[in-house]
N, CA, C and O atoms as a printed pandas DataFrame, in Angstrom:
     atom_number atom_name residue_name chain_id  residue_number  x_coord  y_coord  z_coord
0              1         N          MET        A               1    0.731   -1.483    0.143
1              2        CA          MET        A               1    0.031    0.382    0.181
2              3         C          MET        A               1    0.885    1.352   -0.341
3              4         O          MET        A               1    0.827    2.065   -1.343
4              5         N          ALA        A               2    1.703    1.216    0.577
5              6        CA          ALA        A               2    2.450    2.641    0.915
6              7         C          ALA        A               2    3.477    2.775    0.000
7              8         O          ALA        A               2    4.151    3.797    0.124
8              9         N          LYS        A               3    3.917    1.632   -1.322
9             10        CA          LYS        A               3    4.879    1.703   -2.534
10            11         C          LYS        A               3    3.360    2.023   -3.358
11            12         O          LYS        A               3    3.711    2.790   -4.254
12            13         N          ASP        A               4    2.492    1.902   -3.437
13            14        CA          ASP        A               4    1.838    2.257   -4.604
14            15         C          ASP        A               4    1.113    3.241   -4.331
15            16         O          ASP        A               4    0.310    3.506   -5.226
16            17         N          TRP        A               5    1.061    4.235   -2.974
17            18        CA          TRP        A               5    0.569    5.747   -2.604
18            19         C          TRP        A               5    2.071    6.704   -2.088
19            20         O          TRP        A               5    2.230    7.639   -1.302
20            21         N          HIS        A               6    3.051    5.873   -3.026
21            22        CA          HIS        A               6    4.672    6.653   -2.853
22            23         C          HIS        A               6    4.576    7.348   -1.585
23            24         O          HIS        A               6    4.587    8.579   -1.602
24            25         N          ALA        A               7    4.465    6.593   -0.260
25            26        CA          ALA        A               7    4.371    7.188    0.959
26            27         C          ALA        A               7    5.565    6.252    1.701
27            28         O          ALA        A               7    6.215    5.315    1.237
28            29         N          SER        A               8    5.597    6.895    3.073
29            30        CA          SER        A               8    6.901    6.580    3.990
30            31         C          SER        A               8    6.468    5.834    4.983
31            32         O          SER        A               8    5.437    6.466    5.215
32            33         N          LEU        A               9    6.463    5.004    5.723
33            34        CA          LEU        A               9    6.197    4.298    6.622
34            35         C          LEU        A               9    6.861    4.734    7.603
35            36         O          LEU        A               9    7.923    5.283    7.308
36            37         N          LEU        A              10    6.508    4.655    8.998
37            38        CA          LEU        A              10    6.528    4.373   10.102
38            39         C          LEU        A              10    6.228    3.264   10.902
39            40         O          LEU        A              10    5.177    3.161   11.535
40            41         N          LEU        A              11    7.626    1.967   10.884
41            42        CA          LEU        A              11    7.045    0.635   11.577
42            43         C          LEU        A              11    7.086    1.344   13.200
43            44         O          LEU        A              11    7.728    2.355   13.483
44            45         N          LEU        A              12    6.278    0.583   14.113
45            46        CA          LEU        A              12    5.922    0.865   15.691
46            47         C          LEU        A              12    5.914    0.081   16.413
47            48         O          LEU        A              12    4.761   -0.260   16.676
48            49         N          HIS        A              13    6.991   -0.697   17.178
49            50        CA          HIS        A              13    6.985   -1.753   17.775
50            51         C          HIS        A              13    6.385   -1.164   19.495
51            52         O          HIS        A              13    6.959   -0.107   19.757
52            53         N          VAL        A              14    5.753   -1.450   20.240
53            54        CA          VAL        A              14    6.187   -1.341   21.455
54            55         C          VAL        A              14    6.101   -2.647   22.567
55            56         O          VAL        A              14    5.088   -3.343   22.625
56            57         N          THR        A              15    6.915   -2.811   23.163
57            58        CA          THR        A              15    6.330   -3.605   24.120
58            59         C          THR        A              15    6.595   -3.737   25.731
59            60         O          THR        A              15    7.376   -3.424   26.630
60            61         N          ASP        A              16    5.855   -4.158   25.553
61            62        CA          ASP        A              16    4.393   -4.139   26.492
62            63         C          ASP        A              16    5.219   -4.656   27.814
63            64         O          ASP        A              16    5.046   -5.850   28.062
64            65         N          ILE        A              17    6.135   -3.900   28.744
65            66        CA          ILE        A              17    7.074   -4.802   29.478
66            67         C          ILE        A              17    6.029   -4.840   31.544
67            68         O          ILE        A              17    5.989   -5.453   32.611
68            69         N          ASN        A              18    5.493   -3.774   30.847
69            70        CA          ASN        A              18    4.626   -4.662   32.001
70            71         C          ASN        A              18    3.285   -5.266   32.091
71            72         O          ASN        A              18    2.360   -5.059   32.877
72            73         N          GLN        A              19    3.373   -5.825   31.389
73            74        CA          GLN        A              19    2.103   -6.913   31.374
74            75         C          GLN        A              19    2.416   -8.016   32.536
75            76         O          GLN        A              19    1.514   -8.708   33.010
76            77         N          PHE        A              20    4.319   -8.156   33.117
77            78        CA          PHE        A              20    4.235   -9.412   33.655
78            79         C          PHE        A              20    3.893   -8.735   35.454
79            80         O          PHE        A              20    4.037   -9.459   36.439
80            81         N          GLY        A              21    3.473   -7.372   35.542
81            82        CA          GLY        A              21    3.036   -6.199   36.704
82            83         C          GLY        A              21    4.052   -7.161   38.021
83            84         O          GLY        A              21    4.703   -8.173   37.762
84            85         N          GLY        A              22    3.973   -6.690   39.020
85            86        CA          GLY        A              22    4.688   -6.305   40.236
86            87         C          GLY        A              22    5.405   -8.102   40.376
87            88         O          GLY        A              22    6.607   -8.359   40.306
88            89         N          TYR        A              23    4.010   -9.381   40.631
89            90        CA          TYR        A              23    4.847  -10.674   40.956
90            91         C          TYR        A              23    6.273  -11.203   40.211
91            92         O          TYR        A              23    6.945  -12.155   40.606
92            93         N          ALA        A              24    6.511  -10.523   39.271
93            94        CA          ALA        A              24    7.510  -11.438   38.276
94            95         C          ALA        A              24    8.237  -10.289   38.506
95            96         O          ALA        A              24    8.154   -9.712   37.422
96            97         N          ARG        A              25    8.761   -9.739   39.086
97            98        CA          ARG        A              25   10.148   -8.786   38.793
98            99         C          ARG        A              25   11.331   -9.284   39.890
99           100         O          ARG        A              25   11.988   -8.684   40.740
100          101         N          GLY        A              26   11.263  -10.766   39.413
101          102        CA          GLY        A              26   12.629  -11.209   40.372
102          103         C          GLY        A              26   13.533  -11.494   39.605
103          104         O          GLY        A              26   13.348  -11.105   38.452
104          105         N          LEU        A              27   14.477  -12.044   39.802
105          106        CA          LEU        A              27   15.974  -12.507   38.839
106          107         C          LEU        A              27   15.779  -12.101   37.242
107          108         O          LEU        A              27   16.338  -11.387   36.409
108          109         N          ALA        A              28   14.547  -13.068   37.336
109          110        CA          ALA        A              28   14.657  -13.795   35.617
110          111         C          ALA        A              28   13.918  -12.531   35.061
111          112         O          ALA        A              28   14.015  -12.318   33.853
112          113         N          TYR        A              29   13.116  -11.591   35.918
113          114        CA          TYR        A              29   12.615  -10.067   35.249
114          115         C          TYR        A              29   13.352   -9.374   34.006
115          116         O          TYR        A              29   12.931   -9.117   32.878
116          117         N          THR        A              30   14.631   -9.155   34.622
117          118        CA          THR        A              30   16.007   -8.363   33.703
118          119         C          THR        A              30   16.031   -8.879   32.408
119          120         O          THR        A              30   15.834   -8.288   31.347
120          121         N          GLU        A              31   16.357  -10.327   32.667
121          122        CA          GLU        A              31   16.338  -11.543   31.452
122          123         C          GLU        A              31   15.450  -11.363   30.689
123          124         O          GLU        A              31   15.704  -11.152   29.503
124          125         N          VAL        A              32   13.915  -11.405   31.250
125          126        CA          VAL        A              32   12.802  -11.657   29.574
126          127         C          VAL        A              32   12.720  -10.411   29.669
127          128         O          VAL        A              32   11.542  -10.408   30.025
128          129         N          ILE        A              33   13.065   -9.049   29.641
129          130        CA          ILE        A              33   13.123   -6.977   29.302
130          131         C          ILE        A              33   14.131   -7.515   28.394
131          132         O          ILE        A              33   14.043   -7.605   27.170
132          133         N          ALA        A              34   14.853   -7.773   28.956
133          134        CA          ALA        A              34   16.100   -7.954   27.913
134          135         C          ALA        A              34   15.759   -9.142   26.151
135          136         O          ALA        A              34   15.715   -8.899   24.944
136          137         N          SER        A              35   15.663   -9.887   26.675
137          138        CA          SER        A              35   15.115  -10.473   25.793
138          139         C          SER        A              35   14.012  -10.141   24.967
139          140         O          SER        A              35   14.532   -9.914   23.874
140          141         N          MET        A              36   12.794   -9.981   24.861
141          142        CA          MET        A              36   11.828   -9.117   24.848
142          143         C          MET        A              36   12.288   -7.821   23.981
143          144         O          MET        A              36   11.839   -7.716   22.839
144          145         N          ARG        A              37   12.970   -7.058   24.374
145          146        CA          ARG        A              37   14.141   -5.910   23.636
146          147         C          ARG        A              37   14.885   -6.429   22.479
147          148         O          ARG        A              37   15.439   -5.680   21.676
148          149         N          GLU        A              38   14.896   -7.514   22.407
149          150        CA          GLU        A              38   16.418   -7.632   21.865
150          151         C          GLU        A              38   15.045   -8.523   20.315
151          152         O          GLU        A              38   15.459   -8.365   19.167
152          153         N          ASN        A              39   14.445   -8.861   20.376
153          154        CA          ASN        A              39   13.388   -8.985   20.126
154          155         C          ASN        A              39   13.043   -8.749   18.271
155          156         O          ASN        A              39   13.187   -9.162   17.120
156          157         N          ALA        A              40   12.356   -7.491   19.413
157          158        CA          ALA        A              40   11.728   -6.195   18.914
158          159         C          ALA        A              40   12.966   -5.308   18.102
159          160         O          ALA        A              40   12.798   -4.639   17.083
160          161         N          THR        A              41   13.696   -5.416   18.526
161          162        CA          THR        A              41   14.900   -4.797   17.443
162          163         C          THR        A              41   14.867   -5.439   15.799
163          164         O          THR        A              41   14.693   -4.958   14.679
164          165         N          GLU        A              42   15.284   -7.518   16.670
165          166        CA          GLU        A              42   15.382   -8.359   15.277
166          167         C          GLU        A              42   14.033   -8.442   14.921
167          168         O          GLU        A              42   14.114   -8.855   13.764
168          169         N          LEU        A              43   12.834   -8.313   15.174
169          170        CA          LEU        A              43   11.598   -7.943   14.609
170          171         C          LEU        A              43   11.454   -6.948   13.633
171          172         O          LEU        A              43   10.783   -7.178   12.627
172          173         N          MET        A              44   12.133   -5.621   13.853
173          174        CA          MET        A              44   12.109   -4.088   13.238
174          175         C          MET        A              44   12.844   -4.051   12.078
175          176         O          MET        A              44   12.551   -3.611   10.966
176          177         N          THR        A              45   14.651   -5.005   12.834
177          178        CA          THR        A              45   14.796   -4.750   11.554
178          179         C          THR        A              45   14.128   -5.234   10.169
179          180         O          THR        A              45   13.663   -4.561    9.249
180          181         N          ARG        A              46   14.247   -6.755   10.347
181          182        CA          ARG        A              46   13.706   -7.404    9.481
182          183         C          ARG        A              46   12.552   -6.984    8.338
183          184         O          ARG        A              46   12.400   -7.355    7.174
184          185         N          ALA        A              47   11.688   -5.894    9.319
185          186        CA          ALA        A              47   10.503   -4.988    8.378
186          187         C          ALA        A              47   10.994   -4.206    7.422
187          188         O          ALA        A              47   10.840   -4.016    6.215
188          189         N          LYS        A              48   11.630   -3.808    8.308
189          190        CA          LYS        A              48   12.906   -2.156    8.044
190          191         C          LYS        A              48   13.391   -2.951    6.506
191          192         O          LYS        A              48   13.028   -2.355    5.492
192          193         N          GLU        A              49   14.093   -4.101    6.336
193          194        CA          GLU        A              49   14.660   -4.887    5.343
194          195         C          GLU        A              49   13.728   -4.962    4.415
195          196         O          GLU        A              49   13.912   -4.394    3.338
196          197         N          LEU        A              50   12.440   -5.752    4.696
197          198        CA          LEU        A              50   11.288   -6.398    3.844
198          199         C          LEU        A              50   10.923   -4.420    3.094
199          200         O          LEU        A              50   11.451   -3.972    2.077
200          201         N          ALA        A              51   10.155   -3.835    3.789
201          202        CA          ALA        A              51   10.115   -2.537    3.359
202          203         C          ALA        A              51   11.227   -1.844    1.912
203          204         O          ALA        A              51   11.059   -1.501    0.742
204          205         N          THR        A              52   12.219   -1.922    2.775
205          206        CA          THR        A              52   12.580   -1.483    2.100
206          207         C          THR        A              52   13.451   -1.717    0.803
207          208         O          THR        A              52   14.081   -0.867    0.175
208          209         N          ALA        A              53   13.371   -2.686    0.621
209          210        CA          ALA        A              53   13.249   -3.837   -0.969
210          211         C          ALA        A              53   12.696   -4.263   -1.476
211          212         O          ALA        A              53   12.835   -5.310   -2.109
212          213         N          ALA        A              54   11.094   -2.962   -1.271
213          214        CA          ALA        A              54   10.047   -2.832   -1.719
214          215         C          ALA        A              54   10.184   -1.892   -2.381
215          216         O          ALA        A              54    9.742   -1.966   -3.528
216          217         N          GLY        A              55   10.618   -1.063   -2.092
217          218        CA          GLY        A              55   11.213    0.683   -2.575
218          219         C          GLY        A              55   10.657    1.388   -1.640
219          220         O          GLY        A              55   10.633    2.557   -2.024
220          221         N          VAL        A              56   10.090    1.254   -0.368
221          222        CA          VAL        A              56   10.098    1.840    0.388
222          223         C          VAL        A              56   10.513    2.688    1.945
223          224         O          VAL        A              56   10.917    2.325    3.050
224          225         N          THR        A              57   10.184    3.876    1.357
225          226        CA          THR        A              57   11.384    4.821    3.428
226          227         C          THR        A              57   10.541    4.826    4.295
227          228         O          THR        A              57    9.465    5.363    4.558
228          229         N          VAL        A              58   11.817    3.529    5.027
229          230        CA          VAL        A              58   10.695    3.535    6.247
230          231         C          VAL        A              58   11.687    4.373    7.740
231          232         O          VAL        A              58   12.883    4.648    7.833
232          233         N          THR        A              59   11.000    4.486    8.316
233          234        CA          THR        A              59   11.599    4.481    9.843
234          235         C          THR        A              59   11.575    3.587   10.520
235          236         O          THR        A              59   11.671    2.572    9.831
236          237         N          THR        A              60   11.498    3.375   11.526
237          238        CA          THR        A              60   11.565    2.189   12.516
238          239         C          THR        A              60   11.627    3.061   14.296
239          240         O          THR        A              60   12.431    3.961   14.537
240          241         N          ALA        A              61   10.734    2.596   15.203
241          242        CA          ALA        A              61   10.739    3.188   16.552
242          243         C          ALA        A              61   10.482    1.621   17.012
243          244         O          ALA        A              61   10.047    0.587   16.505
244          245         N          ASN        A              62   11.037    2.090   18.334
245          246        CA          ASN        A              62   10.587    0.970   19.500
246          247         C          ASN        A              62   11.020    1.438   20.472
247          248         O          ASN        A              62   12.131    1.861   20.791
248          249         N          LEU        A              63    9.320    1.282   21.348
249          250        CA          LEU        A              63    8.921    1.887   22.679
250          251         C          LEU        A              63    8.557    1.169   23.468
251          252         O          LEU        A              63    8.560    0.050   22.955
252          253         N          GLU        A              64    8.198    1.121   24.545
253          254        CA          GLU        A              64    7.721    0.943   26.009
254          255         C          GLU        A              64    6.583    1.243   26.680
255          256         O          GLU        A              64    6.362    2.386   27.081
256          257         N          GLY        A              65    5.689    0.156   26.879
257          258        CA          GLY        A              65    5.013    0.644   28.152
258          259         C          GLY        A              65    3.799    0.306   27.484
259          260         O          GLY        A              65    3.942   -0.485   26.551
260          261         N          ALA        A              66    1.731    1.013   27.907
261          262        CA          ALA        A              66    1.178    0.651   26.883
262          263         C          ALA        A              66    0.940    0.410   26.038
263          264         O          ALA        A              66    0.310    1.390   25.641
264          265         N          PRO        A              67    0.964   -0.688   24.846
265          266        CA          PRO        A              67    0.860   -0.379   23.074
266          267         C          PRO        A              67   -0.100    0.584   22.808
267          268         O          PRO        A              67    0.168    1.507   22.038
268          269         N          LYS        A              68   -1.427    0.471   23.462
269          270        CA          LYS        A              68   -2.232    1.186   23.123
270          271         C          LYS        A              68   -2.089    2.757   23.340
271          272         O          LYS        A              68   -2.579    3.516   22.505
272          273         N          GLN        A              69   -1.632    3.093   24.102
273          274        CA          GLN        A              69   -1.560    4.547   24.700
274          275         C          GLN        A              69   -0.232    5.631   23.747
275          276         O          GLN        A              69   -0.076    6.803   23.403
276          277         N          GLN        A              70    0.488    4.287   23.659
277          278        CA          GLN        A              70    1.910    4.949   22.614
278          279         C          GLN        A              70    2.056    4.927   21.666
279          280         O          GLN        A              70    2.988    5.453   21.056
280          281         N          ILE        A              71    0.843    4.072   21.077
281          282        CA          ILE        A              71    0.900    3.998   19.751
282          283         C          ILE        A              71   -0.184    5.024   18.852
283          284         O          ILE        A              71   -0.078    5.253   17.647
284          285         N          THR        A              72   -1.375    5.635   19.882
285          286        CA          THR        A              72   -2.070    6.751   19.795
286          287         C          THR        A              72   -1.262    8.039   20.339
287          288         O          THR        A              72   -1.522    9.047   19.681
288          289         N          ASP        A              73   -0.582    8.184   21.116
289          290        CA          ASP        A              73    0.446    9.305   21.149
290          291         C          ASP        A              73    1.321    9.495   19.686
291          292         O          ASP        A              73    1.616   10.469   18.993
292          293         N          VAL        A              74    1.435    8.815   19.648
293          294        CA          VAL        A              74    2.618    9.004   17.964
294          295         C          VAL        A              74    2.097    8.999   17.251
295          296         O          VAL        A              74    2.712    9.462   16.290
296          297         N          ALA        A              75    1.045    8.688   16.995
297          298        CA          ALA        A              75   -0.385    8.882   15.593
298          299         C          ALA        A              75   -0.166   10.285   15.605
299          300         O          ALA        A              75    0.425   11.003   14.798
300          301         N          ASN        A              76   -1.084   10.690   17.274
301          302        CA          ASN        A              76   -1.287   12.242   17.630
302          303         C          ASN        A              76   -0.279   13.076   17.313
303          304         O          ASN        A              76   -0.627   14.051   16.647
304          305         N          ASP        A              77    0.966   12.986   17.608
305          306        CA          ASP        A              77    1.938   13.940   17.314
306          307         C          ASP        A              77    2.091   14.332   15.671
307          308         O          ASP        A              77    2.463   13.721   14.669
308          309         N          ALA        A              78    1.671   15.487   15.917
309          310        CA          ALA        A              78    1.538   16.059   14.433
310          311         C          ALA        A              78    3.406   16.060   13.921
311          312         O          ALA        A              78    3.669   15.269   13.015
312          313         N          GLU        A              79    4.045   16.513   14.222
313          314        CA          GLU        A              79    5.427   16.273   14.233
314          315         C          GLU        A              79    5.809   14.860   13.297
315          316         O          GLU        A              79    6.794   14.815   12.559
316          317         N          ASN        A              80    4.892   13.789   13.464
317          318        CA          ASN        A              80    5.305   12.535   12.980
318          319         C          ASN        A              80    4.428   12.549   11.380
319          320         O          ASN        A              80    4.440   11.665   10.525
320          321         N          GLY        A              81    3.868   13.571   11.364
321          322        CA          GLY        A              81    2.981   13.562   10.009
322          323         C          GLY        A              81    1.851   11.849    9.698
323          324         O          GLY        A              81    1.718   11.223    8.646
324          325         N          ILE        A              82    1.517   11.695   10.449
325          326        CA          ILE        A              82    0.722   10.183   10.524
326          327         C          ILE        A              82   -0.199   10.764   10.138
327          328         O          ILE        A              82   -0.490   11.845   10.651
328          329         N          ASP        A              83   -1.266    9.988    8.663
329          330        CA          ASP        A              83   -1.851   10.258    7.997
330          331         C          ASP        A              83   -2.731    9.393    7.892
331          332         O          ASP        A              83   -3.885    9.530    7.487
332          333         N          LEU        A              84   -1.973    8.076    8.417
333          334        CA          LEU        A              84   -3.119    6.384    8.244
334          335         C          LEU        A              84   -2.210    5.420    9.195
335          336         O          LEU        A              84   -0.980    5.407    9.227
336          337         N          ILE        A              85   -3.156    4.568   10.007
337          338        CA          ILE        A              85   -2.599    4.282   11.106
338          339         C          ILE        A              85   -2.757    2.196   10.186
339          340         O          ILE        A              85   -3.873    1.865    9.786
340          341         N          VAL        A              86   -2.078    1.617   10.100
341          342        CA          VAL        A              86   -2.648   -0.270    9.559
342          343         C          VAL        A              86   -2.258   -0.058   10.909
343          344         O          VAL        A              86   -1.462    0.741   11.404
344          345         N          ILE        A              87   -3.342   -1.376   11.650
345          346        CA          ILE        A              87   -3.598   -2.549   12.209
346          347         C          ILE        A              87   -3.840   -4.095   12.389
347          348         O          ILE        A              87   -3.927   -4.730   11.338
348          349         N          GLY        A              88   -3.903   -4.460   13.008
349          350        CA          GLY        A              88   -4.028   -5.762   13.184
350          351         C          GLY        A              88   -5.592   -5.649   13.901
351          352         O          GLY        A              88   -5.683   -4.737   14.723
352          353         N          LYS        A              89   -6.715   -6.397   13.701
353          354        CA          LYS        A              89   -7.755   -6.563   14.357
354          355         C          LYS        A              89   -7.532   -6.996   15.782
355          356         O          LYS        A              89   -8.140   -6.465   16.712
356          357         N          SER        A              90   -6.552   -8.079   15.966
357          358        CA          SER        A              90   -6.878   -8.919   17.267
358          359         C          SER        A              90   -5.162   -9.351   17.923
359          360         O          SER        A              90   -4.175   -9.254   17.193
360          361         N          GLY        A              91   -5.093   -9.697   19.006
361          362        CA          GLY        A              91   -4.208   -9.413   19.642
362          363         C          GLY        A              91   -3.968  -10.050   21.256
363          364         O          GLY        A              91   -3.008  -10.321   21.977
364          365         N          THR        A              92   -5.639  -10.109   21.339
365          366        CA          THR        A              92   -5.828  -10.012   22.584
366          367         C          THR        A              92   -6.737  -11.479   22.514
367          368         O          THR        A              92   -7.130  -12.064   21.504
368          369         N          ASN        A              93   -6.907  -11.820   23.827
369          370        CA          ASN        A              93   -8.502  -12.804   23.849
370          371         C          ASN        A              93   -9.781  -12.002   24.191
371          372         O          ASN        A              93   -9.750  -10.874   24.681
372          373         N          ALA        A              94  -11.206  -12.864   23.807
373          374        CA          ALA        A              94  -11.952  -12.026   24.412
374          375         C          ALA        A              94  -11.861  -11.444   25.992
375          376         O          ALA        A              94  -12.155  -10.312   26.377
376          377         N          PHE        A              95  -11.518  -12.224   26.533
377          378        CA          PHE        A              95  -11.999  -11.557   28.435
378          379         C          PHE        A              95  -10.784  -11.021   28.213
379          380         O          PHE        A              95  -10.466  -11.251   29.380
380          381         N          SER        A              96   -9.636  -10.420   27.692
381          382        CA          SER        A              96   -8.774   -9.604   27.430
382          383         C          SER        A              96   -9.148   -8.085   27.264
383          384         O          SER        A              96   -8.666   -7.122   27.861
384          385         N          ARG        A              97  -10.232   -8.120   26.202
385          386        CA          ARG        A              97  -10.109   -7.324   25.367
386          387         C          ARG        A              97  -11.928   -6.494   26.437
387          388         O          ARG        A              97  -12.179   -5.303   26.626
388          389         N          LEU        A              98  -12.707   -7.642   26.837
389          390        CA          LEU        A              98  -13.896   -7.076   27.942
390          391         C          LEU        A              98  -13.217   -6.342   29.235
391          392         O          LEU        A              98  -13.667   -5.238   29.543
392          393         N          VAL        A              99  -12.344   -6.804   29.868
393          394        CA          VAL        A              99  -11.596   -6.356   30.991
394          395         C          VAL        A              99  -10.984   -5.071   30.649
395          396         O          VAL        A              99  -11.407   -4.034   31.161
396          397         N          VAL        A             100  -10.097   -5.075   29.886
397          398        CA          VAL        A             100   -8.895   -3.734   29.416
398          399         C          VAL        A             100   -9.691   -2.993   28.264
399          400         O          VAL        A             100   -9.895   -1.781   28.189
400          401         N          GLY        A             101  -10.083   -3.946   27.412
401          402        CA          GLY        A             101   -9.806   -3.018   26.462
402          403         C          GLY        A             101   -9.106   -3.295   24.954
403          404         O          GLY        A             101   -7.886   -3.185   25.071
404          405         N          SER        A             102   -9.415   -3.549   23.877
405          406        CA          SER        A             102   -8.343   -3.737   22.957
406          407         C          SER        A             102   -7.675   -2.541   22.297
407          408         O          SER        A             102   -8.090   -1.405   22.066
408          409         N          THR        A             103   -6.469   -3.167   22.055
409          410        CA          THR        A             103   -5.419   -1.987   21.628
410          411         C          THR        A             103   -6.556   -1.542   20.123
411          412         O          THR        A             103   -7.331   -0.590   20.205
412          413         N          THR        A             104   -6.482   -2.155   19.224
413          414        CA          THR        A             104   -7.279   -1.818   17.988
414          415         C          THR        A             104   -8.445   -0.662   18.019
415          416         O          THR        A             104   -8.734    0.281   17.283
416          417         N          THR        A             105   -8.992   -1.227   19.289
417          418        CA          THR        A             105  -10.018   -0.155   19.755
418          419         C          THR        A             105  -10.253    0.498   20.200
419          420         O          THR        A             105  -11.341    1.070   20.132
420          421         N          TYR        A             106   -9.097    0.821   21.084
421          422        CA          TYR        A             106   -8.975    2.258   21.969
422          423         C          TYR        A             106   -8.154    3.195   20.537
423          424         O          TYR        A             106   -8.444    4.367   20.297
424          425         N          VAL        A             107   -7.295    2.529   19.857
425          426        CA          VAL        A             107   -6.996    3.569   18.442
426          427         C          VAL        A             107   -8.138    4.468   17.774
427          428         O          VAL        A             107   -8.213    5.696   17.822
428          429         N          VAL        A             108   -9.116    3.470   17.063
429          430        CA          VAL        A             108   -9.692    3.292   16.649
430          431         C          VAL        A             108  -10.350    4.838   16.880
431          432         O          VAL        A             108  -10.671    5.662   16.023
432          433         N          GLN        A             109  -10.444    4.938   18.612
433          434        CA          GLN        A             109  -11.204    5.815   19.204
434          435         C          GLN        A             109  -10.600    7.000   19.743
435          436         O          GLN        A             109  -11.172    8.055   20.015
436          437         N          HIS        A             110   -9.200    6.675   19.888
437          438        CA          HIS        A             110   -8.647    7.635   20.223
438          439         C          HIS        A             110   -7.618    8.486   19.309
439          440         O          HIS        A             110   -7.062    9.574   19.457
440          441         N          ALA        A             111   -7.615    7.520   18.319
441          442        CA          ALA        A             111   -6.098    8.506   17.380
442          443         C          ALA        A             111   -6.735    8.833   16.880
443          444         O          ALA        A             111   -7.902    8.466   17.015
444          445         N          HIS        A             112   -6.162   10.182   15.543
445          446        CA          HIS        A             112   -6.966   11.263   15.181
446          447         C          HIS        A             112   -6.703   10.763   13.795
447          448         O          HIS        A             112   -7.713   10.613   13.106
448          449         N          PRO        A             113   -5.596   10.486   13.269
449          450        CA          PRO        A             113   -5.194    9.889   11.947
450          451         C          PRO        A             113   -6.488    8.847   11.254
451          452         O          PRO        A             113   -7.326    8.733   12.149
452          453         N          ASN        A             114   -6.740    8.414   10.566
453          454        CA          ASN        A             114   -7.415    7.514    9.705
454          455         C          ASN        A             114   -6.654    6.721   10.506
455          456         O          ASN        A             114   -5.483    6.900   10.842
456          457         N          VAL        A             115   -7.723    5.432   10.919
457          458        CA          VAL        A             115   -7.080    3.853   10.688
458          459         C          VAL        A             115   -7.808    3.215   10.288
459          460         O          VAL        A             115   -8.982    3.581   10.228
460          461         N          PHE        A             116   -7.261    1.571    9.697
461          462        CA          PHE        A             116   -7.163    1.473    8.409
462          463         C          PHE        A             116   -7.203   -0.313    9.775
463          464         O          PHE        A             116   -6.544   -0.302   10.815
464          465         N          VAL        A             117   -7.639   -0.922    9.568
465          466        CA          VAL        A             117   -7.945   -2.272   10.459
466          467         C          VAL        A             117   -7.531   -3.632    9.315
467          468         O          VAL        A             117   -7.965   -3.444    8.179
468          469         N          ILE        A             118   -6.936   -4.631    9.478
469          470        CA          ILE        A             118   -6.387   -5.821    9.005
470          471         C          ILE        A             118   -6.625   -6.878    9.552
471          472         O          ILE        A             118   -5.838   -7.085   10.476
472          473         N          ASN        A             119   -7.481   -7.784    9.384
473          474        CA          ASN        A             119   -6.945   -9.020    9.604
474          475         C          ASN        A             119   -5.412   -9.558   10.045
475          476         O          ASN        A             119   -4.430   -9.441    9.312
476          477         N          ASP        A             120   -5.399  -10.049   11.118
477          478        CA          ASP        A             120   -4.025  -10.324   11.124
478          479         C          ASP        A             120   -3.746  -12.274   11.513
479          480         O          ASP        A             120   -2.735  -12.892   11.846
480          481         N          ILE        A             121   -4.888  -12.623   11.312
481          482        CA          ILE        A             121   -4.649  -13.539   11.022
482          483         C          ILE        A             121   -5.268  -14.593    9.965
483          484         O          ILE        A             121   -6.463  -14.658    9.679
484          485         N          ALA        A             122   -4.356  -15.315    9.495
485          486        CA          ALA        A             122   -5.089  -15.719    7.977
486          487         C          ALA        A             122   -6.307  -16.563    7.953
487          488         O          ALA        A             122   -6.055  -17.552    8.642
488          489         N          GLU        A             123   -7.777  -16.648    7.375
489          490        CA          GLU        A             123   -8.457  -17.580    7.802
490          491         C          GLU        A             123   -7.684  -18.617    6.158
491          492         O          GLU        A             123   -6.924  -18.233    5.269
492          493         N          ASP        A             124   -8.604  -20.490    6.506
493          494        CA          ASP        A             124   -8.538  -20.657    4.899
494          495         C          ASP        A             124  -10.005  -20.546    4.358
495          496         O          ASP        A             124  -10.227  -20.642    3.150
């Protein structure tokens, strides 16, 4: 889509390090967080390589915090020049969406740019 529209991409990854809560902050906590950060960097590096190979101008950002808030904050910051957000429709289970709200729903409701929601699970 970005190539067809001659658009640039901002690929955003948000690591939710708060998902473990205080109970999991033992000795392994720092190792888990370090692994999550490393995985995020590897994922974004690969995504940038794919987009660049397709002829799309790309920048990346790795953030930490509540994904729905971070995505919305980045999207609503006029300096980023975001025109369209492309986001998957799922990622949590039904109970989590009921209790804490879906990231996608939050972004759709609070982001100023248009939001394009896609199926992120292939169906046969």
